[in-house]
HTML snippet that shows the backbone in 3Dmol.js (N, CA, C, O; Angstrom):
<script src="https://3Dmol.org/build/3Dmol-min.js"></script>
<div id="view" style="width:600px;height:400px;position:relative"></div>
<script>
const pdb = `
ATOM      1  N   MET A   1      -4.725  25.539  37.308  1.00  0.00           N
ATOM      2  CA  MET A   1      -4.573  24.932  35.998  1.00  0.00           C
ATOM      3  C   MET A   1      -5.408  25.826  35.001  1.00  0.00           C
ATOM      4  O   MET A   1      -6.313  26.418  35.589  1.00  0.00           O
ATOM      5  N   ALA A   2      -5.352  26.050  33.808  1.00  0.00           N
ATOM      6  CA  ALA A   2      -5.891  26.794  33.040  1.00  0.00           C
ATOM      7  C   ALA A   2      -7.184  25.830  32.164  1.00  0.00           C
ATOM      8  O   ALA A   2      -6.987  24.666  31.813  1.00  0.00           O
ATOM      9  N   ILE A   3      -8.209  26.416  31.969  1.00  0.00           N
ATOM     10  CA  ILE A   3      -9.220  25.664  31.306  1.00  0.00           C
ATOM     11  C   ILE A   3      -9.141  26.011  29.707  1.00  0.00           C
ATOM     12  O   ILE A   3      -9.188  27.118  29.171  1.00  0.00           O
ATOM     13  N   ILE A   4      -9.018  24.824  29.165  1.00  0.00           N
ATOM     14  CA  ILE A   4      -8.868  25.056  27.427  1.00  0.00           C
ATOM     15  C   ILE A   4     -10.099  24.961  26.815  1.00  0.00           C
ATOM     16  O   ILE A   4     -10.662  23.870  26.904  1.00  0.00           O
ATOM     17  N   ARG A   5     -10.689  25.911  26.171  1.00  0.00           N
ATOM     18  CA  ARG A   5     -11.835  25.855  25.460  1.00  0.00           C
ATOM     19  C   ARG A   5     -11.762  25.638  24.028  1.00  0.00           C
ATOM     20  O   ARG A   5     -11.015  26.340  23.346  1.00  0.00           O
ATOM     21  N   ARG A   6     -12.426  24.785  23.549  1.00  0.00           N
ATOM     22  CA  ARG A   6     -12.295  24.567  22.305  1.00  0.00           C
ATOM     23  C   ARG A   6     -13.237  25.441  21.273  1.00  0.00           C
ATOM     24  O   ARG A   6     -14.328  25.833  21.689  1.00  0.00           O
ATOM     25  N   THR A   7     -12.890  25.697  20.149  1.00  0.00           N
ATOM     26  CA  THR A   7     -13.617  26.609  19.390  1.00  0.00           C
ATOM     27  C   THR A   7     -13.970  26.043  18.016  1.00  0.00           C
ATOM     28  O   THR A   7     -13.422  24.994  17.677  1.00  0.00           O
ATOM     29  N   ALA A   8     -14.620  26.491  17.400  1.00  0.00           N
ATOM     30  CA  ALA A   8     -14.887  25.911  15.818  1.00  0.00           C
ATOM     31  C   ALA A   8     -13.920  26.155  14.882  1.00  0.00           C
ATOM     32  O   ALA A   8     -13.989  25.721  13.732  1.00  0.00           O
ATOM     33  N   LEU A   9     -12.942  26.882  15.340  1.00  0.00           N
ATOM     34  CA  LEU A   9     -11.487  26.920  14.534  1.00  0.00           C
ATOM     35  C   LEU A   9     -10.862  25.553  14.850  1.00  0.00           C
ATOM     36  O   LEU A   9     -10.020  25.109  14.071  1.00  0.00           O
ATOM     37  N   ASP A  10     -11.222  24.848  15.954  1.00  0.00           N
ATOM     38  CA  ASP A  10     -10.303  23.615  15.982  1.00  0.00           C
ATOM     39  C   ASP A  10     -10.826  22.276  15.464  1.00  0.00           C
ATOM     40  O   ASP A  10     -10.224  21.202  15.483  1.00  0.00           O
ATOM     41  N   ALA A  11     -12.197  22.557  14.941  1.00  0.00           N
ATOM     42  CA  ALA A  11     -12.481  21.501  14.391  1.00  0.00           C
ATOM     43  C   ALA A  11     -11.873  21.101  13.000  1.00  0.00           C
ATOM     44  O   ALA A  11     -11.341  21.908  12.239  1.00  0.00           O
ATOM     45  N   PRO A  12     -12.030  19.627  12.736  1.00  0.00           N
ATOM     46  CA  PRO A  12     -11.203  19.424  11.522  1.00  0.00           C
ATOM     47  C   PRO A  12     -11.645  20.022  10.316  1.00  0.00           C
ATOM     48  O   PRO A  12     -12.828  20.363  10.323  1.00  0.00           O
ATOM     49  N   LYS A  13     -11.139  20.188   9.510  1.00  0.00           N
ATOM     50  CA  LYS A  13     -11.508  20.894   8.166  1.00  0.00           C
ATOM     51  C   LYS A  13     -12.164  19.797   7.294  1.00  0.00           C
ATOM     52  O   LYS A  13     -11.659  18.707   7.562  1.00  0.00           O
ATOM     53  N   PRO A  14     -12.994  19.729   6.465  1.00  0.00           N
ATOM     54  CA  PRO A  14     -13.516  18.868   5.631  1.00  0.00           C
ATOM     55  C   PRO A  14     -12.447  18.655   4.390  1.00  0.00           C
ATOM     56  O   PRO A  14     -11.766  19.619   4.041  1.00  0.00           O
ATOM     57  N   ILE A  15     -12.324  17.508   3.797  1.00  0.00           N
ATOM     58  CA  ILE A  15     -11.329  17.351   2.621  1.00  0.00           C
ATOM     59  C   ILE A  15     -12.069  17.997   1.543  1.00  0.00           C
ATOM     60  O   ILE A  15     -13.201  17.620   1.240  1.00  0.00           O
ATOM     61  N   PRO A  16     -11.465  18.969   0.943  1.00  0.00           N
ATOM     62  CA  PRO A  16     -12.150  19.670  -0.411  1.00  0.00           C
ATOM     63  C   PRO A  16     -12.418  18.544  -1.650  1.00  0.00           C
ATOM     64  O   PRO A  16     -11.560  17.754  -2.046  1.00  0.00           O
ATOM     65  N   ALA A  17     -13.634  18.635  -2.108  1.00  0.00           N
ATOM     66  CA  ALA A  17     -13.679  17.762  -3.020  1.00  0.00           C
ATOM     67  C   ALA A  17     -13.164  17.930  -4.341  1.00  0.00           C
ATOM     68  O   ALA A  17     -13.113  19.041  -4.868  1.00  0.00           O
ATOM     69  N   ARG A  18     -12.781  16.889  -4.898  1.00  0.00           N
ATOM     70  CA  ARG A  18     -11.875  17.053  -6.176  1.00  0.00           C
ATOM     71  C   ARG A  18     -12.835  16.724  -7.432  1.00  0.00           C
ATOM     72  O   ARG A  18     -13.837  16.026  -7.275  1.00  0.00           O
ATOM     73  N   PRO A  19     -12.552  17.152  -8.428  1.00  0.00           N
ATOM     74  CA  PRO A  19     -13.343  16.968  -9.655  1.00  0.00           C
ATOM     75  C   PRO A  19     -13.048  15.423 -10.041  1.00  0.00           C
ATOM     76  O   PRO A  19     -11.953  14.866  -9.955  1.00  0.00           O
ATOM     77  N   SER A  20     -14.201  14.886 -10.461  1.00  0.00           N
ATOM     78  CA  SER A  20     -14.244  13.580 -11.027  1.00  0.00           C
ATOM     79  C   SER A  20     -13.322  13.338 -12.188  1.00  0.00           C
ATOM     80  O   SER A  20     -12.815  12.233 -12.380  1.00  0.00           O
ATOM     81  N   VAL A  21     -13.110  14.358 -12.947  1.00  0.00           N
ATOM     82  CA  VAL A  21     -12.056  14.216 -14.128  1.00  0.00           C
ATOM     83  C   VAL A  21     -10.826  13.965 -13.555  1.00  0.00           C
ATOM     84  O   VAL A  21      -9.985  13.254 -14.104  1.00  0.00           O
ATOM     85  N   LEU A  22     -10.640  14.594 -12.307  1.00  0.00           N
ATOM     86  CA  LEU A  22      -9.099  14.156 -11.813  1.00  0.00           C
ATOM     87  C   LEU A  22      -8.940  12.910 -11.359  1.00  0.00           C
ATOM     88  O   LEU A  22      -7.912  12.242 -11.472  1.00  0.00           O
ATOM     89  N   HIS A  23     -10.119  12.524 -10.754  1.00  0.00           N
ATOM     90  CA  HIS A  23     -10.154  10.902 -10.173  1.00  0.00           C
ATOM     91  C   HIS A  23      -9.966   9.936 -11.366  1.00  0.00           C
ATOM     92  O   HIS A  23      -9.247   8.938 -11.374  1.00  0.00           O
ATOM     93  N   ASP A  24     -10.804  10.446 -12.459  1.00  0.00           N
ATOM     94  CA  ASP A  24     -10.656   9.425 -13.457  1.00  0.00           C
ATOM     95  C   ASP A  24      -9.271   9.560 -14.353  1.00  0.00           C
ATOM     96  O   ASP A  24      -8.866   8.608 -15.020  1.00  0.00           O
ATOM     97  N   MET A  25      -8.794  10.441 -14.321  1.00  0.00           N
ATOM     98  CA  MET A  25      -7.329  10.617 -14.978  1.00  0.00           C
ATOM     99  C   MET A  25      -6.263   9.910 -13.949  1.00  0.00           C
ATOM    100  O   MET A  25      -5.415   9.131 -14.385  1.00  0.00           O
ATOM    101  N   ILE A  26      -6.347  10.187 -12.751  1.00  0.00           N
ATOM    102  CA  ILE A  26      -5.390   9.156 -11.884  1.00  0.00           C
ATOM    103  C   ILE A  26      -5.667   7.758 -11.868  1.00  0.00           C
ATOM    104  O   ILE A  26      -4.737   6.963 -11.731  1.00  0.00           O
ATOM    105  N   GLY A  27      -6.955   7.335 -12.005  1.00  0.00           N
ATOM    106  CA  GLY A  27      -7.345   5.874 -12.245  1.00  0.00           C
ATOM    107  C   GLY A  27      -6.926   5.302 -13.494  1.00  0.00           C
ATOM    108  O   GLY A  27      -6.501   4.153 -13.613  1.00  0.00           O
ATOM    109  N   ARG A  28      -7.092   6.352 -14.660  1.00  0.00           N
ATOM    110  CA  ARG A  28      -6.519   5.647 -15.753  1.00  0.00           C
ATOM    111  C   ARG A  28      -4.851   5.533 -15.872  1.00  0.00           C
ATOM    112  O   ARG A  28      -4.354   4.636 -16.552  1.00  0.00           O
ATOM    113  N   LYS A  29      -4.110   6.409 -15.233  1.00  0.00           N
ATOM    114  CA  LYS A  29      -2.805   6.372 -15.221  1.00  0.00           C
ATOM    115  C   LYS A  29      -2.256   4.978 -14.374  1.00  0.00           C
ATOM    116  O   LYS A  29      -1.432   4.145 -14.752  1.00  0.00           O
ATOM    117  N   ILE A  30      -2.946   5.035 -13.219  1.00  0.00           N
ATOM    118  CA  ILE A  30      -2.747   3.953 -12.295  1.00  0.00           C
ATOM    119  C   ILE A  30      -2.754   2.522 -13.072  1.00  0.00           C
ATOM    120  O   ILE A  30      -1.792   1.753 -13.065  1.00  0.00           O
ATOM    121  N   ARG A  31      -4.092   2.261 -13.800  1.00  0.00           N
ATOM    122  CA  ARG A  31      -4.207   1.042 -14.560  1.00  0.00           C
ATOM    123  C   ARG A  31      -3.331   0.814 -15.792  1.00  0.00           C
ATOM    124  O   ARG A  31      -3.161  -0.254 -16.380  1.00  0.00           O
ATOM    125  N   LEU A  32      -2.803   2.015 -16.077  1.00  0.00           N
ATOM    126  CA  LEU A  32      -1.793   1.677 -17.366  1.00  0.00           C
ATOM    127  C   LEU A  32      -0.482   1.379 -16.861  1.00  0.00           C
ATOM    128  O   LEU A  32       0.284   0.725 -17.568  1.00  0.00           O
ATOM    129  N   HIS A  33      -0.099   1.813 -15.624  1.00  0.00           N
ATOM    130  CA  HIS A  33       1.168   1.459 -15.087  1.00  0.00           C
ATOM    131  C   HIS A  33       1.140  -0.014 -14.650  1.00  0.00           C
ATOM    132  O   HIS A  33       2.088  -0.763 -14.886  1.00  0.00           O
ATOM    133  N   TYR A  34       0.050  -0.404 -14.020  1.00  0.00           N
ATOM    134  CA  TYR A  34      -0.456  -1.661 -13.437  1.00  0.00           C
ATOM    135  C   TYR A  34      -0.320  -2.789 -14.722  1.00  0.00           C
ATOM    136  O   TYR A  34       0.410  -3.776 -14.627  1.00  0.00           O
ATOM    137  N   GLU A  35      -1.118  -2.493 -15.904  1.00  0.00           N
ATOM    138  CA  GLU A  35      -0.949  -3.403 -16.865  1.00  0.00           C
ATOM    139  C   GLU A  35       0.323  -3.428 -17.555  1.00  0.00           C
ATOM    140  O   GLU A  35       0.637  -4.486 -18.101  1.00  0.00           O
ATOM    141  N   GLU A  36       1.166  -2.362 -17.628  1.00  0.00           N
ATOM    142  CA  GLU A  36       2.537  -2.098 -18.054  1.00  0.00           C
ATOM    143  C   GLU A  36       3.420  -3.280 -17.341  1.00  0.00           C
ATOM    144  O   GLU A  36       4.127  -4.076 -17.959  1.00  0.00           O
ATOM    145  N   ALA A  37       3.252  -3.243 -16.007  1.00  0.00           N
ATOM    146  CA  ALA A  37       4.072  -3.938 -15.181  1.00  0.00           C
ATOM    147  C   ALA A  37       3.914  -5.474 -15.178  1.00  0.00           C
ATOM    148  O   ALA A  37       4.771  -6.322 -14.932  1.00  0.00           O
ATOM    149  N   GLN A  38       2.632  -5.631 -15.505  1.00  0.00           N
ATOM    150  CA  GLN A  38       2.288  -7.197 -15.836  1.00  0.00           C
ATOM    151  C   GLN A  38       2.912  -7.772 -16.913  1.00  0.00           C
ATOM    152  O   GLN A  38       3.097  -8.989 -16.948  1.00  0.00           O
ATOM    153  N   GLN A  39       3.271  -7.009 -17.833  1.00  0.00           N
ATOM    154  CA  GLN A  39       3.796  -7.363 -19.103  1.00  0.00           C
ATOM    155  C   GLN A  39       5.335  -7.956 -18.948  1.00  0.00           C
ATOM    156  O   GLN A  39       5.803  -8.867 -19.631  1.00  0.00           O
ATOM    157  N   HIS A  40       5.993  -7.256 -17.928  1.00  0.00           N
ATOM    158  CA  HIS A  40       7.388  -7.739 -17.763  1.00  0.00           C
ATOM    159  C   HIS A  40       7.630  -9.077 -16.683  1.00  0.00           C
ATOM    160  O   HIS A  40       6.944  -9.213 -15.670  1.00  0.00           O
ATOM    161  N   PRO A  41       8.514  -9.849 -17.007  1.00  0.00           N
ATOM    162  CA  PRO A  41       8.768 -10.935 -15.950  1.00  0.00           C
ATOM    163  C   PRO A  41       9.337 -10.360 -14.837  1.00  0.00           C
ATOM    164  O   PRO A  41       9.958  -9.298 -14.796  1.00  0.00           O
ATOM    165  N   LEU A  42       9.053 -11.235 -13.798  1.00  0.00           N
ATOM    166  CA  LEU A  42       9.608 -11.080 -12.382  1.00  0.00           C
ATOM    167  C   LEU A  42      11.316 -11.037 -12.591  1.00  0.00           C
ATOM    168  O   LEU A  42      11.847 -11.789 -13.408  1.00  0.00           O
ATOM    169  N   PRO A  43      12.003 -10.203 -11.873  1.00  0.00           N
ATOM    170  CA  PRO A  43      13.222 -10.362 -11.980  1.00  0.00           C
ATOM    171  C   PRO A  43      13.730 -11.857 -11.132  1.00  0.00           C
ATOM    172  O   PRO A  43      13.053 -12.513 -10.340  1.00  0.00           O
ATOM    173  N   ALA A  44      15.133 -12.120 -11.594  1.00  0.00           N
ATOM    174  CA  ALA A  44      15.246 -13.552 -11.313  1.00  0.00           C
ATOM    175  C   ALA A  44      15.549 -13.638  -9.873  1.00  0.00           C
ATOM    176  O   ALA A  44      15.358 -14.674  -9.235  1.00  0.00           O
ATOM    177  N   ARG A  45      16.100 -12.376  -9.271  1.00  0.00           N
ATOM    178  CA  ARG A  45      16.154 -12.386  -7.737  1.00  0.00           C
ATOM    179  C   ARG A  45      14.944 -12.487  -7.051  1.00  0.00           C
ATOM    180  O   ARG A  45      14.924 -13.094  -5.980  1.00  0.00           O
ATOM    181  N   LEU A  46      13.805 -11.921  -7.565  1.00  0.00           N
ATOM    182  CA  LEU A  46      12.524 -12.096  -6.899  1.00  0.00           C
ATOM    183  C   LEU A  46      12.146 -13.595  -6.983  1.00  0.00           C
ATOM    184  O   LEU A  46      11.813 -14.248  -5.994  1.00  0.00           O
ATOM    185  N   THR A  47      12.227 -14.111  -8.293  1.00  0.00           N
ATOM    186  CA  THR A  47      11.713 -15.426  -8.428  1.00  0.00           C
ATOM    187  C   THR A  47      12.451 -16.392  -7.333  1.00  0.00           C
ATOM    188  O   THR A  47      11.814 -17.299  -6.797  1.00  0.00           O
ATOM    189  N   VAL A  48      13.810 -16.155  -7.031  1.00  0.00           N
ATOM    190  CA  VAL A  48      14.482 -17.117  -6.218  1.00  0.00           C
ATOM    191  C   VAL A  48      14.011 -16.851  -4.931  1.00  0.00           C
ATOM    192  O   VAL A  48      13.851 -17.808  -4.173  1.00  0.00           O
ATOM    193  N   LEU A  49      13.739 -15.615  -4.516  1.00  0.00           N
ATOM    194  CA  LEU A  49      13.208 -15.308  -3.070  1.00  0.00           C
ATOM    195  C   LEU A  49      11.824 -15.968  -2.938  1.00  0.00           C
ATOM    196  O   LEU A  49      11.549 -16.588  -1.911  1.00  0.00           O
ATOM    197  N   LEU A  50      11.018 -15.863  -3.865  1.00  0.00           N
ATOM    198  CA  LEU A  50       9.585 -16.447  -3.752  1.00  0.00           C
ATOM    199  C   LEU A  50       9.809 -18.041  -3.612  1.00  0.00           C
ATOM    200  O   LEU A  50       9.137 -18.720  -2.835  1.00  0.00           O
ATOM    201  N   ASP A  51      10.702 -18.506  -4.344  1.00  0.00           N
ATOM    202  CA  ASP A  51      10.896 -20.131  -4.160  1.00  0.00           C
ATOM    203  C   ASP A  51      11.252 -20.465  -2.939  1.00  0.00           C
ATOM    204  O   ASP A  51      10.826 -21.513  -2.454  1.00  0.00           O
ATOM    205  N   ILE A  52      12.073 -19.650  -2.250  1.00  0.00           N
ATOM    206  CA  ILE A  52      12.531 -20.006  -0.937  1.00  0.00           C
ATOM    207  C   ILE A  52      11.533 -19.814   0.061  1.00  0.00           C
ATOM    208  O   ILE A  52      11.452 -20.587   1.016  1.00  0.00           O
ATOM    209  N   LEU A  53      10.618 -18.658  -0.114  1.00  0.00           N
ATOM    210  CA  LEU A  53       9.527 -18.714   0.611  1.00  0.00           C
ATOM    211  C   LEU A  53       8.538 -19.668   0.791  1.00  0.00           C
ATOM    212  O   LEU A  53       8.039 -19.980   1.872  1.00  0.00           O
ATOM    213  N   ASP A  54       8.218 -20.209  -0.509  1.00  0.00           N
ATOM    214  CA  ASP A  54       7.375 -21.202  -0.792  1.00  0.00           C
ATOM    215  C   ASP A  54       8.060 -22.417   0.073  1.00  0.00           C
ATOM    216  O   ASP A  54       7.339 -22.975   0.900  1.00  0.00           O
ATOM    217  N   GLN A  55       9.291 -22.810  -0.066  1.00  0.00           N
ATOM    218  CA  GLN A  55       9.905 -23.945   0.508  1.00  0.00           C
ATOM    219  C   GLN A  55       9.653 -23.855   2.162  1.00  0.00           C
ATOM    220  O   GLN A  55       9.325 -24.811   2.865  1.00  0.00           O
ATOM    221  N   LEU A  56       9.884 -22.465   2.624  1.00  0.00           N
ATOM    222  CA  LEU A  56       9.814 -22.446   4.031  1.00  0.00           C
ATOM    223  C   LEU A  56       8.264 -22.612   4.524  1.00  0.00           C
ATOM    224  O   LEU A  56       7.948 -23.125   5.597  1.00  0.00           O
ATOM    225  N   ALA A  57       7.393 -22.113   3.596  1.00  0.00           N
ATOM    226  CA  ALA A  57       5.879 -22.305   4.049  1.00  0.00           C
ATOM    227  C   ALA A  57       5.602 -24.000   4.000  1.00  0.00           C
ATOM    228  O   ALA A  57       4.823 -24.517   4.801  1.00  0.00           O
ATOM    229  N   GLU A  58       6.189 -24.642   3.168  1.00  0.00           N
ATOM    230  CA  GLU A  58       5.704 -26.145   3.009  1.00  0.00           C
ATOM    231  C   GLU A  58       6.536 -26.682   4.279  1.00  0.00           C
ATOM    232  O   GLU A  58       5.902 -27.538   4.895  1.00  0.00           O
ATOM    233  N   ASN A  59       7.591 -26.437   4.732  1.00  0.00           N
ATOM    234  CA  ASN A  59       8.360 -27.061   5.653  1.00  0.00           C
ATOM    235  C   ASN A  59       8.694 -26.030   6.904  1.00  0.00           C
ATOM    236  O   ASN A  59       9.858 -25.650   7.030  1.00  0.00           O
ATOM    237  N   PRO A  60       7.891 -25.672   7.635  1.00  0.00           N
ATOM    238  CA  PRO A  60       8.142 -24.639   8.571  1.00  0.00           C
ATOM    239  C   PRO A  60       9.280 -25.238   9.446  1.00  0.00           C
ATOM    240  O   PRO A  60       9.553 -26.439   9.431  1.00  0.00           O
ATOM    241  N   ALA A  61       9.930 -24.306  10.216  1.00  0.00           N
ATOM    242  CA  ALA A  61      11.139 -24.802  11.088  1.00  0.00           C
ATOM    243  C   ALA A  61      10.392 -25.027  12.338  1.00  0.00           C
ATOM    244  O   ALA A  61       9.254 -24.632  12.591  1.00  0.00           O
ATOM    245  N   SER A  62      11.186 -25.716  13.085  1.00  0.00           N
ATOM    246  CA  SER A  62      10.787 -25.812  14.594  1.00  0.00           C
ATOM    247  C   SER A  62      10.821 -24.746  15.369  1.00  0.00           C
ATOM    248  O   SER A  62      11.556 -23.855  14.941  1.00  0.00           O
ATOM    249  N   PRO A  63      10.257 -24.522  16.400  1.00  0.00           N
ATOM    250  CA  PRO A  63      10.232 -23.199  17.454  1.00  0.00           C
ATOM    251  C   PRO A  63      11.644 -23.466  17.951  1.00  0.00           C
ATOM    252  O   PRO A  63      12.116 -24.593  18.106  1.00  0.00           O
ATOM    253  N   ARG A  64      12.226 -22.401  18.169  1.00  0.00           N
ATOM    254  CA  ARG A  64      13.641 -22.114  18.822  1.00  0.00           C
ATOM    255  C   ARG A  64      13.313 -22.175  20.476  1.00  0.00           C
ATOM    256  O   ARG A  64      12.290 -21.728  20.995  1.00  0.00           O
ATOM    257  N   ARG A  65      14.431 -22.837  21.179  1.00  0.00           N
ATOM    258  CA  ARG A  65      14.249 -22.698  22.479  1.00  0.00           C
ATOM    259  C   ARG A  65      15.310 -22.062  23.138  1.00  0.00           C
ATOM    260  O   ARG A  65      16.482 -22.212  22.794  1.00  0.00           O
ATOM    261  N   ARG A  66      14.988 -21.439  23.964  1.00  0.00           N
ATOM    262  CA  ARG A  66      15.866 -20.163  24.644  1.00  0.00           C
ATOM    263  C   ARG A  66      16.764 -21.052  26.079  1.00  0.00           C
ATOM    264  O   ARG A  66      17.518 -20.422  26.820  1.00  0.00           O
TER     265      ARG A  66
END
`;
const viewer = $3Dmol.createViewer("view");
viewer.addModel(pdb, "pdb");
viewer.setStyle({}, {cartoon: {color: "spectrum"}});
viewer.zoomTo();
viewer.render();
</script>
């Protein structure tokens, strides 16, 4: 059996630092998208599904027997 020797080249490379300007820009864009999404009502299909889930949570089904 051959012995495998690890070298410095095998070590994980550090993630390069990103300028804070880029982080700020990404953060602003994410906040804008989130704020815009909050302005729109939920689609009717999603509202119906959420109502069904609420009903199931209030009245859980009994466990199935096999």
